[in-house]
PDB file of N, CA, C and O in Angstrom:
ATOM      1  N   MET A   1       0.740  -1.287  -0.104  1.00  0.00           N
ATOM      2  CA  MET A   1      -0.032   0.026  -0.022  1.00  0.00           C
ATOM      3  C   MET A   1       0.869   1.223   0.010  1.00  0.00           C
ATOM      4  O   MET A   1       0.424   2.273  -0.454  1.00  0.00           O
ATOM      5  N   SER A   2       2.092   1.192   0.507  1.00  0.00           N
ATOM      6  CA  SER A   2       2.850   2.409   0.567  1.00  0.00           C
ATOM      7  C   SER A   2       3.369   2.804  -0.764  1.00  0.00           C
ATOM      8  O   SER A   2       3.737   3.971  -0.893  1.00  0.00           O
ATOM      9  N   GLY A   3       3.452   1.975  -1.793  1.00  0.00           N
ATOM     10  CA  GLY A   3       3.785   2.335  -3.097  1.00  0.00           C
ATOM     11  C   GLY A   3       2.696   3.208  -3.714  1.00  0.00           C
ATOM     12  O   GLY A   3       3.014   4.159  -4.428  1.00  0.00           O
ATOM     13  N   GLY A   4       1.481   2.928  -3.471  1.00  0.00           N
ATOM     14  CA  GLY A   4       0.447   3.706  -4.154  1.00  0.00           C
ATOM     15  C   GLY A   4       0.326   5.040  -3.496  1.00  0.00           C
ATOM     16  O   GLY A   4       0.004   6.016  -4.174  1.00  0.00           O
ATOM     17  N   ALA A   5       0.539   5.133  -2.347  1.00  0.00           N
ATOM     18  CA  ALA A   5       0.467   6.360  -1.489  1.00  0.00           C
ATOM     19  C   ALA A   5       1.557   7.340  -1.991  1.00  0.00           C
ATOM     20  O   ALA A   5       1.272   8.519  -2.202  1.00  0.00           O
ATOM     21  N   SER A   6       2.797   6.855  -2.183  1.00  0.00           N
ATOM     22  CA  SER A   6       3.963   7.654  -2.487  1.00  0.00           C
ATOM     23  C   SER A   6       3.775   8.203  -3.903  1.00  0.00           C
ATOM     24  O   SER A   6       4.054   9.382  -4.124  1.00  0.00           O
ATOM     25  N   SER A   7       3.308   7.394  -4.885  1.00  0.00           N
ATOM     26  CA  SER A   7       3.038   7.910  -6.230  1.00  0.00           C
ATOM     27  C   SER A   7       1.940   8.966  -6.205  1.00  0.00           C
ATOM     28  O   SER A   7       2.011   9.938  -6.957  1.00  0.00           O
ATOM     29  N   SER A   8       0.987   8.808  -5.408  1.00  0.00           N
ATOM     30  CA  SER A   8      -0.015   9.894  -5.356  1.00  0.00           C
ATOM     31  C   SER A   8       0.549  11.128  -4.742  1.00  0.00           C
ATOM     32  O   SER A   8       0.266  12.222  -5.230  1.00  0.00           O
ATOM     33  N   ASP A   9       1.364  11.022  -3.656  1.00  0.00           N
ATOM     34  CA  ASP A   9       2.002  12.199  -3.041  1.00  0.00           C
ATOM     35  C   ASP A   9       2.982  12.918  -4.200  1.00  0.00           C
ATOM     36  O   ASP A   9       3.015  14.143  -4.322  1.00  0.00           O
ATOM     37  N   ASP A  10       3.675  12.126  -4.929  1.00  0.00           N
ATOM     38  CA  ASP A  10       4.501  12.642  -5.871  1.00  0.00           C
ATOM     39  C   ASP A  10       3.792  13.414  -6.981  1.00  0.00           C
ATOM     40  O   ASP A  10       4.223  14.468  -7.449  1.00  0.00           O
ATOM     41  N   SER A  11       2.699  12.818  -7.351  1.00  0.00           N
ATOM     42  CA  SER A  11       1.844  13.626  -8.445  1.00  0.00           C
ATOM     43  C   SER A  11       1.212  14.786  -7.813  1.00  0.00           C
ATOM     44  O   SER A  11       1.049  15.776  -8.527  1.00  0.00           O
ATOM     45  N   ARG A  12       0.836  14.830  -6.620  1.00  0.00           N
ATOM     46  CA  ARG A  12       0.373  15.938  -6.035  1.00  0.00           C
ATOM     47  C   ARG A  12       1.459  17.080  -6.071  1.00  0.00           C
ATOM     48  O   ARG A  12       1.219  18.195  -6.532  1.00  0.00           O
ATOM     49  N   GLU A  13       2.692  16.698  -5.536  1.00  0.00           N
ATOM     50  CA  GLU A  13       3.705  17.587  -5.488  1.00  0.00           C
ATOM     51  C   GLU A  13       4.123  18.157  -6.846  1.00  0.00           C
ATOM     52  O   GLU A  13       4.460  19.332  -6.995  1.00  0.00           O
ATOM     53  N   ALA A  14       4.077  17.208  -7.868  1.00  0.00           N
ATOM     54  CA  ALA A  14       4.343  17.693  -9.205  1.00  0.00           C
ATOM     55  C   ALA A  14       3.297  18.777  -9.715  1.00  0.00           C
ATOM     56  O   ALA A  14       3.573  19.811 -10.323  1.00  0.00           O
ATOM     57  N   LEU A  15       1.988  18.305  -9.325  1.00  0.00           N
ATOM     58  CA  LEU A  15       0.958  19.262  -9.732  1.00  0.00           C
ATOM     59  C   LEU A  15       1.012  20.695  -9.110  1.00  0.00           C
ATOM     60  O   LEU A  15       0.666  21.726  -9.687  1.00  0.00           O
ATOM     61  N   ARG A  16       1.514  20.590  -7.812  1.00  0.00           N
ATOM     62  CA  ARG A  16       1.556  21.863  -7.048  1.00  0.00           C
ATOM     63  C   ARG A  16       2.772  22.666  -7.625  1.00  0.00           C
ATOM     64  O   ARG A  16       2.748  23.891  -7.741  1.00  0.00           O
ATOM     65  N   ARG A  17       3.783  21.921  -7.959  1.00  0.00           N
ATOM     66  CA  ARG A  17       4.977  22.659  -8.507  1.00  0.00           C
ATOM     67  C   ARG A  17       4.677  23.328  -9.893  1.00  0.00           C
ATOM     68  O   ARG A  17       5.138  24.435 -10.171  1.00  0.00           O
ATOM     69  N   ARG A  18       3.915  22.637 -10.719  1.00  0.00           N
ATOM     70  CA  ARG A  18       3.590  23.138 -12.073  1.00  0.00           C
ATOM     71  C   ARG A  18       2.690  24.432 -11.819  1.00  0.00           C
ATOM     72  O   ARG A  18       2.850  25.473 -12.457  1.00  0.00           O
ATOM     73  N   PHE A  19       1.669  24.254 -10.762  1.00  0.00           N
ATOM     74  CA  PHE A  19       0.860  25.463 -10.618  1.00  0.00           C
ATOM     75  C   PHE A  19       1.506  26.654 -10.128  1.00  0.00           C
ATOM     76  O   PHE A  19       1.148  27.787 -10.451  1.00  0.00           O
ATOM     77  N   LYS A  20       2.578  26.362  -9.249  1.00  0.00           N
ATOM     78  CA  LYS A  20       3.326  27.510  -8.586  1.00  0.00           C
ATOM     79  C   LYS A  20       4.164  28.041  -9.668  1.00  0.00           C
ATOM     80  O   LYS A  20       4.258  29.266  -9.751  1.00  0.00           O
ATOM     81  N   GLU A  21       4.812  27.270 -10.543  1.00  0.00           N
ATOM     82  CA  GLU A  21       5.624  27.916 -11.765  1.00  0.00           C
ATOM     83  C   GLU A  21       4.699  28.658 -12.534  1.00  0.00           C
ATOM     84  O   GLU A  21       5.085  29.768 -12.899  1.00  0.00           O
ATOM     85  N   ALA A  22       3.588  28.302 -12.856  1.00  0.00           N
ATOM     86  CA  ALA A  22       2.519  29.066 -13.784  1.00  0.00           C
ATOM     87  C   ALA A  22       2.179  30.251 -13.095  1.00  0.00           C
ATOM     88  O   ALA A  22       2.105  31.292 -13.748  1.00  0.00           O
ATOM     89  N   LEU A  23       1.945  30.260 -11.798  1.00  0.00           N
ATOM     90  CA  LEU A  23       1.637  31.436 -10.960  1.00  0.00           C
ATOM     91  C   LEU A  23       2.852  32.463 -11.007  1.00  0.00           C
ATOM     92  O   LEU A  23       2.677  33.671 -11.165  1.00  0.00           O
ATOM     93  N   ASP A  24       3.997  31.917 -10.868  1.00  0.00           N
ATOM     94  CA  ASP A  24       5.160  32.805 -10.887  1.00  0.00           C
ATOM     95  C   ASP A  24       5.424  33.446 -12.286  1.00  0.00           C
ATOM     96  O   ASP A  24       5.876  34.587 -12.382  1.00  0.00           O
ATOM     97  N   ARG A  25       5.146  32.721 -13.294  1.00  0.00           N
ATOM     98  CA  ARG A  25       5.158  33.225 -14.659  1.00  0.00           C
ATOM     99  C   ARG A  25       4.239  34.370 -14.868  1.00  0.00           C
ATOM    100  O   ARG A  25       4.568  35.434 -15.391  1.00  0.00           O
ATOM    101  N   LYS A  26       2.961  34.041 -14.379  1.00  0.00           N
ATOM    102  CA  LYS A  26       1.780  35.061 -14.386  1.00  0.00           C
ATOM    103  C   LYS A  26       2.077  36.369 -13.696  1.00  0.00           C
ATOM    104  O   LYS A  26       1.795  37.461 -14.189  1.00  0.00           O
ATOM    105  N   ASN A  27       2.690  36.188 -12.475  1.00  0.00           N
ATOM    106  CA  ASN A  27       3.005  37.380 -11.646  1.00  0.00           C
ATOM    107  C   ASN A  27       4.165  38.214 -12.289  1.00  0.00           C
ATOM    108  O   ASN A  27       4.235  39.442 -12.227  1.00  0.00           O
ATOM    109  N   GLY A  28       5.011  37.446 -12.876  1.00  0.00           N
ATOM    110  CA  GLY A  28       6.246  38.092 -13.539  1.00  0.00           C
ATOM    111  C   GLY A  28       5.698  38.932 -14.738  1.00  0.00           C
ATOM    112  O   GLY A  28       6.097  40.083 -14.909  1.00  0.00           O
ATOM    113  N   LYS A  29       4.796  38.361 -15.552  1.00  0.00           N
ATOM    114  CA  LYS A  29       4.126  39.130 -16.580  1.00  0.00           C
ATOM    115  C   LYS A  29       3.554  40.366 -16.222  1.00  0.00           C
ATOM    116  O   LYS A  29       3.738  41.396 -16.870  1.00  0.00           O
ATOM    117  N   GLN A  30       2.771  40.277 -15.066  1.00  0.00           N
ATOM    118  CA  GLN A  30       2.023  41.383 -14.423  1.00  0.00           C
ATOM    119  C   GLN A  30       2.940  42.479 -13.986  1.00  0.00           C
ATOM    120  O   GLN A  30       2.684  43.676 -14.114  1.00  0.00           O
ATOM    121  N   ALA A  31       4.027  41.981 -13.460  1.00  0.00           N
ATOM    122  CA  ALA A  31       5.042  43.009 -12.959  1.00  0.00           C
ATOM    123  C   ALA A  31       5.639  43.757 -14.108  1.00  0.00           C
ATOM    124  O   ALA A  31       5.848  44.967 -14.019  1.00  0.00           O
ATOM    125  N   ASP A  32       5.934  43.033 -15.242  1.00  0.00           N
ATOM    126  CA  ASP A  32       6.465  43.693 -16.443  1.00  0.00           C
ATOM    127  C   ASP A  32       5.412  44.679 -16.943  1.00  0.00           C
ATOM    128  O   ASP A  32       5.716  45.844 -17.200  1.00  0.00           O
ATOM    129  N   GLN A  33       4.221  44.224 -17.074  1.00  0.00           N
ATOM    130  CA  GLN A  33       3.208  45.178 -17.443  1.00  0.00           C
ATOM    131  C   GLN A  33       3.005  46.484 -16.669  1.00  0.00           C
ATOM    132  O   GLN A  33       2.786  47.593 -17.156  1.00  0.00           O
ATOM    133  N   ALA A  34       3.111  46.174 -15.449  1.00  0.00           N
ATOM    134  CA  ALA A  34       2.908  47.402 -14.448  1.00  0.00           C
ATOM    135  C   ALA A  34       4.192  48.292 -14.612  1.00  0.00           C
ATOM    136  O   ALA A  34       4.072  49.514 -14.529  1.00  0.00           O
ATOM    137  N   ALA A  35       5.241  47.798 -14.809  1.00  0.00           N
ATOM    138  CA  ALA A  35       6.568  48.593 -15.030  1.00  0.00           C
ATOM    139  C   ALA A  35       6.323  49.422 -16.331  1.00  0.00           C
ATOM    140  O   ALA A  35       6.609  50.619 -16.376  1.00  0.00           O
ATOM    141  N   ALA A  36       5.837  48.813 -17.286  1.00  0.00           N
ATOM    142  CA  ALA A  36       5.585  49.420 -18.587  1.00  0.00           C
ATOM    143  C   ALA A  36       4.533  50.490 -18.493  1.00  0.00           C
ATOM    144  O   ALA A  36       4.676  51.539 -19.121  1.00  0.00           O
ATOM    145  N   ASP A  37       3.485  50.271 -17.736  1.00  0.00           N
ATOM    146  CA  ASP A  37       2.401  51.285 -17.535  1.00  0.00           C
ATOM    147  C   ASP A  37       2.889  52.417 -16.754  1.00  0.00           C
ATOM    148  O   ASP A  37       2.281  53.477 -16.902  1.00  0.00           O
ATOM    149  N   GLU A  38       3.908  52.382 -15.924  1.00  0.00           N
ATOM    150  CA  GLU A  38       4.413  53.494 -15.125  1.00  0.00           C
ATOM    151  C   GLU A  38       4.885  54.574 -15.873  1.00  0.00           C
ATOM    152  O   GLU A  38       4.891  55.715 -15.410  1.00  0.00           O
ATOM    153  N   SER A  39       5.340  54.261 -17.161  1.00  0.00           N
ATOM    154  CA  SER A  39       5.897  55.348 -18.019  1.00  0.00           C
ATOM    155  C   SER A  39       4.793  56.033 -18.622  1.00  0.00           C
ATOM    156  O   SER A  39       5.028  57.145 -19.094  1.00  0.00           O
ATOM    157  N   LYS A  40       3.708  55.602 -18.688  1.00  0.00           N
ATOM    158  CA  LYS A  40       2.498  56.221 -19.271  1.00  0.00           C
ATOM    159  C   LYS A  40       2.023  57.365 -18.475  1.00  0.00           C
ATOM    160  O   LYS A  40       2.594  57.622 -17.416  1.00  0.00           O
ATOM    161  N   ASP A  41       0.916  58.157 -18.932  1.00  0.00           N
ATOM    162  CA  ASP A  41       0.264  59.173 -18.240  1.00  0.00           C
ATOM    163  C   ASP A  41      -0.637  58.518 -17.199  1.00  0.00           C
ATOM    164  O   ASP A  41      -1.432  57.684 -17.632  1.00  0.00           O
ATOM    165  N   GLN A  42      -0.631  58.751 -15.984  1.00  0.00           N
ATOM    166  CA  GLN A  42      -1.397  58.146 -14.910  1.00  0.00           C
ATOM    167  C   GLN A  42      -2.584  58.922 -14.570  1.00  0.00           C
ATOM    168  O   GLN A  42      -3.128  58.633 -13.504  1.00  0.00           O
ATOM    169  N   GLY A  43      -3.095  59.875 -15.297  1.00  0.00           N
ATOM    170  CA  GLY A  43      -4.254  60.680 -15.008  1.00  0.00           C
ATOM    171  C   GLY A  43      -5.494  59.974 -15.172  1.00  0.00           C
ATOM    172  O   GLY A  43      -5.571  59.090 -16.025  1.00  0.00           O
ATOM    173  N   LYS A  44      -6.532  60.292 -14.399  1.00  0.00           N
ATOM    174  CA  LYS A  44      -7.780  59.468 -14.496  1.00  0.00           C
ATOM    175  C   LYS A  44      -8.518  59.886 -15.708  1.00  0.00           C
ATOM    176  O   LYS A  44      -9.154  58.991 -16.264  1.00  0.00           O
ATOM    177  N   VAL A  45      -8.560  61.084 -16.233  1.00  0.00           N
ATOM    178  CA  VAL A  45      -9.305  61.511 -17.412  1.00  0.00           C
ATOM    179  C   VAL A  45      -8.319  61.789 -18.559  1.00  0.00           C
ATOM    180  O   VAL A  45      -7.361  62.558 -18.472  1.00  0.00           O
ATOM    181  N   HIS A  46      -8.671  61.063 -19.661  1.00  0.00           N
ATOM    182  CA  HIS A  46      -7.769  61.059 -20.885  1.00  0.00           C
ATOM    183  C   HIS A  46      -8.642  61.682 -21.987  1.00  0.00           C
ATOM    184  O   HIS A  46      -9.748  61.182 -22.195  1.00  0.00           O
ATOM    185  N   ASP A  47      -8.236  62.712 -22.690  1.00  0.00           N
ATOM    186  CA  ASP A  47      -8.899  63.347 -23.838  1.00  0.00           C
ATOM    187  C   ASP A  47     -10.423  63.704 -23.478  1.00  0.00           C
ATOM    188  O   ASP A  47     -11.393  63.297 -24.118  1.00  0.00           O
ATOM    189  N   ALA A  48     -10.472  64.544 -22.334  1.00  0.00           N
ATOM    190  CA  ALA A  48     -11.805  64.872 -21.761  1.00  0.00           C
ATOM    191  C   ALA A  48     -12.512  65.919 -22.782  1.00  0.00           C
ATOM    192  O   ALA A  48     -13.737  65.948 -22.905  1.00  0.00           O
ATOM    193  N   HIS A  49     -11.678  66.741 -23.475  1.00  0.00           N
ATOM    194  CA  HIS A  49     -12.370  67.909 -24.268  1.00  0.00           C
ATOM    195  C   HIS A  49     -12.305  67.588 -25.706  1.00  0.00           C
ATOM    196  O   HIS A  49     -12.771  68.413 -26.492  1.00  0.00           O
ATOM    197  N   GLY A  50     -11.778  66.474 -26.161  1.00  0.00           N
ATOM    198  CA  GLY A  50     -11.619  66.226 -27.522  1.00  0.00           C
ATOM    199  C   GLY A  50     -10.389  67.006 -28.060  1.00  0.00           C
ATOM    200  O   GLY A  50      -9.610  67.576 -27.296  1.00  0.00           O
ATOM    201  N   PRO A  51     -10.255  67.004 -29.372  1.00  0.00           N
ATOM    202  CA  PRO A  51      -9.171  67.596 -30.003  1.00  0.00           C
ATOM    203  C   PRO A  51      -9.231  69.229 -29.955  1.00  0.00           C
ATOM    204  O   PRO A  51     -10.210  69.836 -30.389  1.00  0.00           O
ATOM    205  N   ALA A  52      -8.235  69.802 -29.460  1.00  0.00           N
ATOM    206  CA  ALA A  52      -8.201  71.265 -29.216  1.00  0.00           C
ATOM    207  C   ALA A  52      -8.111  71.986 -30.555  1.00  0.00           C
ATOM    208  O   ALA A  52      -8.542  73.138 -30.585  1.00  0.00           O
ATOM    209  N   HIS A  53      -7.625  71.477 -31.622  1.00  0.00           N
ATOM    210  CA  HIS A  53      -7.404  72.147 -32.786  1.00  0.00           C
ATOM    211  C   HIS A  53      -8.699  72.225 -33.762  1.00  0.00           C
ATOM    212  O   HIS A  53      -8.673  72.856 -34.818  1.00  0.00           O
ATOM    213  N   SER A  54      -9.776  71.552 -33.317  1.00  0.00           N
ATOM    214  CA  SER A  54     -10.923  71.637 -34.191  1.00  0.00           C
ATOM    215  C   SER A  54     -11.775  72.922 -33.853  1.00  0.00           C
ATOM    216  O   SER A  54     -11.895  73.328 -32.697  1.00  0.00           O
ATOM    217  N   GLN A  55     -12.378  73.555 -34.982  1.00  0.00           N
ATOM    218  CA  GLN A  55     -13.109  74.730 -34.727  1.00  0.00           C
ATOM    219  C   GLN A  55     -14.503  74.420 -34.327  1.00  0.00           C
ATOM    220  O   GLN A  55     -15.150  73.556 -34.918  1.00  0.00           O
ATOM    221  N   ARG A  56     -15.031  75.181 -33.228  1.00  0.00           N
ATOM    222  CA  ARG A  56     -16.361  74.939 -32.745  1.00  0.00           C
ATOM    223  C   ARG A  56     -17.411  75.346 -33.843  1.00  0.00           C
ATOM    224  O   ARG A  56     -17.232  76.409 -34.438  1.00  0.00           O
ATOM    225  N   GLN A  57     -18.455  74.587 -34.133  1.00  0.00           N
ATOM    226  CA  GLN A  57     -19.498  75.022 -35.023  1.00  0.00           C
ATOM    227  C   GLN A  57     -20.688  75.423 -34.173  1.00  0.00           C
ATOM    228  O   GLN A  57     -21.002  74.748 -33.193  1.00  0.00           O
ATOM    229  N   PHE A  58     -21.346  76.498 -34.528  1.00  0.00           N
ATOM    230  CA  PHE A  58     -22.609  77.003 -33.831  1.00  0.00           C
ATOM    231  C   PHE A  58     -23.691  76.735 -34.851  1.00  0.00           C
ATOM    232  O   PHE A  58     -23.553  77.106 -36.016  1.00  0.00           O
ATOM    233  N   ARG A  59     -24.752  76.102 -34.432  1.00  0.00           N
ATOM    234  CA  ARG A  59     -25.949  75.867 -35.359  1.00  0.00           C
ATOM    235  C   ARG A  59     -27.251  76.372 -34.729  1.00  0.00           C
ATOM    236  O   ARG A  59     -27.506  76.268 -33.529  1.00  0.00           O
ATOM    237  N   ARG A  60     -28.026  76.911 -35.619  1.00  0.00           N
ATOM    238  CA  ARG A  60     -29.295  77.629 -35.236  1.00  0.00           C
ATOM    239  C   ARG A  60     -30.273  76.459 -35.054  1.00  0.00           C
ATOM    240  O   ARG A  60     -30.330  75.519 -35.846  1.00  0.00           O
ATOM    241  N   LYS A  61     -31.002  76.573 -34.009  1.00  0.00           N
ATOM    242  CA  LYS A  61     -32.193  75.697 -33.881  1.00  0.00           C
ATOM    243  C   LYS A  61     -33.179  75.875 -35.077  1.00  0.00           C
ATOM    244  O   LYS A  61     -33.402  76.996 -35.534  1.00  0.00           O
ATOM    245  N   SER A  62     -33.760  74.756 -35.572  1.00  0.00           N
ATOM    246  CA  SER A  62     -34.626  74.847 -36.676  1.00  0.00           C
ATOM    247  C   SER A  62     -36.054  74.606 -36.026  1.00  0.00           C
ATOM    248  O   SER A  62     -36.161  73.918 -35.011  1.00  0.00           O
ATOM    249  N   GLY A  63     -37.106  75.175 -36.621  1.00  0.00           N
ATOM    250  CA  GLY A  63     -38.353  74.906 -36.221  1.00  0.00           C
ATOM    251  C   GLY A  63     -38.786  75.842 -35.053  1.00  0.00           C
ATOM    252  O   GLY A  63     -38.168  76.867 -34.765  1.00  0.00           O
ATOM    253  N   GLY A  64     -39.885  75.408 -34.414  1.00  0.00           N
ATOM    254  CA  GLY A  64     -40.308  76.493 -33.457  1.00  0.00           C
ATOM    255  C   GLY A  64     -40.548  75.975 -32.165  1.00  0.00           C
ATOM    256  O   GLY A  64     -40.904  76.724 -31.256  1.00  0.00           O
TER     257      GLY A  64
END
């Protein structure tokens, strides 16, 4: 019976190790992405007023 239990423990440890490696890769990618995002503008509002170079158009209401 001890042979079956050890192979089960080995497979669990292998599974845990694979999941941990995958999690470490994921966290590494997120850290790289966060470092890249730090260089960008961190303001909450982007392009709030549209392009500043466009001329504003005034239109008259039609009808009554």
